[in-house]
FIFI-183739 format. One record per residue (C-alpha): residue in one letter; residue number from 1; x, y, z. Coordinates in Angstrom, 2 decimals. Layout:
BEGIN
("A"; NUM; (X; Y; Z))
...
This chain:
BEGIN
("M"; 1; (-88.93; 84.17; -66.24))
("K"; 2; (-87.29; 80.92; -67.27))
("L"; 3; (-89.08; 78.85; -69.89))
("K"; 4; (-89.83; 75.23; -69.18))
("R"; 5; (-88.24; 73.15; -71.89))
("T"; 6; (-88.71; 69.51; -72.81))
("L"; 7; (-85.89; 67.03; -72.30))
("R"; 8; (-85.33; 66.93; -76.05))
("E"; 9; (-85.04; 70.73; -76.23))
("R"; 10; (-82.59; 70.81; -73.31))
("K"; 11; (-80.47; 68.12; -74.96))
("F"; 12; (-80.53; 70.03; -78.24))
("I"; 13; (-79.44; 73.27; -76.55))
("K"; 14; (-76.60; 71.47; -74.75))
("A"; 15; (-75.48; 69.80; -77.99))
("Y"; 16; (-75.82; 73.11; -79.85))
("I"; 17; (-73.43; 74.74; -77.39))
("E"; 18; (-71.00; 71.80; -77.45))
("N"; 19; (-70.93; 71.91; -81.26))
("N"; 20; (-70.12; 75.62; -81.37))
("G"; 21; (-73.54; 76.68; -82.62))
("N"; 22; (-73.94; 73.98; -85.29))
("A"; 23; (-77.64; 73.06; -85.33))
("T"; 24; (-77.13; 70.14; -87.76))
("K"; 25; (-74.60; 68.39; -85.51))
("A"; 26; (-76.73; 69.18; -82.46))
("F"; 27; (-79.78; 67.55; -84.03))
("L"; 28; (-77.71; 64.50; -85.04))
("F"; 29; (-76.69; 64.21; -81.40))
("I"; 30; (-80.30; 63.91; -80.21))
("N"; 31; (-81.48; 61.93; -83.26))
("P"; 32; (-78.55; 60.13; -84.95))
("E"; 33; (-80.76; 58.49; -87.61))
("A"; 34; (-82.43; 61.66; -88.88))
("K"; 35; (-83.08; 61.70; -92.65))
("D"; 36; (-82.50; 65.45; -93.07))
("P"; 37; (-80.56; 66.68; -90.01))
("R"; 38; (-79.86; 70.07; -91.57))
("E"; 39; (-83.55; 70.88; -92.02))
("Y"; 40; (-84.59; 69.42; -88.67))
("G"; 41; (-81.70; 71.14; -86.88))
("Y"; 42; (-82.86; 74.45; -88.30))
("R"; 43; (-86.46; 73.75; -87.28))
("M"; 44; (-85.39; 72.72; -83.79))
("L"; 45; (-83.36; 75.90; -83.44))
("Q"; 46; (-86.41; 77.94; -84.43))
("K"; 47; (-88.58; 75.96; -82.02))
("V"; 48; (-86.38; 76.45; -78.96))
("D"; 49; (-86.03; 80.17; -79.82))
("I"; 50; (-83.07; 80.64; -77.53))
("S"; 51; (-81.74; 84.14; -76.92))
("V"; 52; (-78.09; 85.13; -76.74))
("A"; 53; (-78.45; 85.93; -73.04))
("E"; 54; (-79.92; 82.48; -72.39))
("L"; 55; (-77.15; 80.82; -74.42))
("L"; 56; (-74.55; 82.68; -72.39))
("N"; 57; (-76.14; 81.50; -69.16))
("E"; 58; (-76.26; 77.92; -70.43))
("M"; 59; (-72.56; 78.16; -71.31))
("G"; 60; (-71.76; 79.20; -67.76))
("M"; 61; (-71.37; 82.88; -68.56))
("T"; 62; (-73.67; 84.05; -65.82))
("D"; 63; (-73.89; 87.63; -64.69))
("S"; 64; (-71.40; 87.00; -61.88))
("Y"; 65; (-68.92; 85.32; -64.26))
("L"; 66; (-69.19; 88.19; -66.74))
("H"; 67; (-68.79; 90.66; -63.89))
("Q"; 68; (-65.59; 88.90; -62.79))
("K"; 69; (-64.17; 88.86; -66.34))
("L"; 70; (-65.25; 92.43; -66.89))
("N"; 71; (-63.34; 93.51; -63.80))
("E"; 72; (-60.27; 91.63; -65.03))
("G"; 73; (-60.54; 93.28; -68.43))
("L"; 74; (-61.14; 96.71; -66.96))
("E"; 75; (-57.91; 96.35; -65.02))
("A"; 76; (-55.94; 95.17; -68.07))
("T"; 77; (-52.33; 96.24; -68.29))
("K"; 78; (-49.58; 95.70; -70.81))
("E"; 79; (-45.86; 95.54; -70.32))
("L"; 80; (-43.73; 98.02; -72.20))
("V"; 81; (-39.98; 97.67; -72.58))
("N"; 82; (-38.02; 99.94; -70.21))
("I"; 83; (-41.29; 101.24; -68.68))
("G"; 84; (-43.03; 98.26; -67.09))
("N"; 85; (-46.75; 97.67; -66.71))
("V"; 86; (-49.04; 100.43; -67.92))
("E"; 87; (-52.82; 100.63; -68.25))
("D"; 88; (-54.13; 99.12; -71.49))
("Y"; 89; (-57.02; 101.46; -72.21))
("P"; 90; (-57.98; 100.06; -75.65))
("T"; 91; (-58.38; 96.57; -74.15))
("R"; 92; (-60.35; 97.96; -71.23))
("Q"; 93; (-62.70; 99.78; -73.58))
("K"; 94; (-63.28; 96.61; -75.63))
("Y"; 95; (-64.19; 94.63; -72.50))
("L"; 96; (-66.64; 97.26; -71.40))
("D"; 97; (-68.19; 97.61; -74.85))
("M"; 98; (-68.62; 93.86; -75.29))
("A"; 99; (-70.16; 93.40; -71.85))
("Y"; 100; (-72.74; 96.09; -72.56))
("K"; 101; (-73.54; 94.61; -75.97))
("L"; 102; (-73.97; 91.09; -74.61))
("K"; 103; (-76.35; 92.22; -71.93))
("D"; 104; (-78.35; 94.53; -74.23))
("K"; 105; (-77.51; 97.56; -72.12))
("Y"; 106; (-77.15; 99.99; -74.99))
("P"; 107; (-80.22; 102.13; -75.66))
("T"; 108; (-82.32; 100.89; -78.55))
("E"; 109; (-83.57; 104.33; -79.54))
("K"; 110; (-81.44; 106.98; -81.12))
("K"; 111; (-81.91; 110.42; -79.71))
("N"; 112; (-81.07; 113.50; -81.70))
("I"; 113; (-79.52; 116.24; -79.65))
("D"; 114; (-79.71; 119.69; -81.17))
("L"; 115; (-76.66; 121.64; -80.15))
("N"; 116; (-77.19; 125.27; -80.93))
("V"; 117; (-73.69; 126.68; -81.08))
("Q"; 118; (-74.52; 129.40; -83.56))
("G"; 119; (-75.33; 131.88; -80.78))
("S"; 120; (-71.95; 131.43; -79.10))
("L"; 121; (-70.16; 131.82; -82.43))
("E"; 122; (-71.93; 135.09; -83.05))
("V"; 123; (-70.95; 136.35; -79.59))
("N"; 124; (-67.33; 135.31; -80.13))
("S"; 125; (-67.11; 137.07; -83.49))
("E"; 126; (-68.68; 140.21; -82.00))
("L"; 127; (-66.22; 140.06; -79.11))
("D"; 128; (-63.33; 139.71; -81.55))
("K"; 129; (-64.50; 142.84; -83.41))
("K"; 130; (-64.73; 144.87; -80.18))
("L"; 131; (-61.31; 143.65; -79.00))
("A"; 132; (-59.81; 144.62; -82.35))
("Q"; 133; (-61.08; 148.17; -81.85))
("L"; 134; (-59.36; 148.57; -78.47))
("D"; 135; (-55.89; 150.00; -78.26))
("I"; 136; (-53.02; 148.21; -76.49))
("K"; 137; (-53.40; 150.13; -73.19))
("D"; 138; (-57.05; 149.08; -72.86))
("L"; 139; (-56.12; 145.44; -73.60))
("I"; 140; (-53.47; 145.51; -70.87))
("K"; 141; (-55.98; 146.94; -68.36))
("L"; 142; (-58.51; 144.27; -69.38))
("S"; 143; (-56.02; 141.42; -68.93))
("K"; 144; (-55.04; 142.78; -65.47))
("L"; 145; (-58.70; 142.89; -64.44))
("N"; 146; (-59.19; 139.26; -65.52))
("A"; 147; (-56.01; 138.20; -63.70))
("D"; 148; (-57.27; 139.74; -60.45))
("K"; 149; (-60.51; 137.74; -60.59))
């Protein structure tokens, strides 16, 4: 749901974006004769309560634009001497990570996963003990049986 904003708020948001996130300069743009533009810029920023996603949309970074850039980044390559173009996996990972962060797609809750590997370690150590007790002929028969499977 898009919020309805006043003309003054829309002008402030546009000026805020044009001034690279400087609320003081943005407020001076909409009210050049302000006595305390730093304080009023801060208050205006709190009043408009604009989210990062909304700022991105206002800057033209819509979902379709981000999707296009994401695809470009996910297909990133780099040129290596004597080899040519190869996939640039670190760059691809950064594009994917940033896109997910910007769109708040990472889970907010941490989930603890309890991996109980103790049981398998006990089985492996028991298996090692039994294998150590076998003589070489039995080990050869066992390896042949496993190869046939």
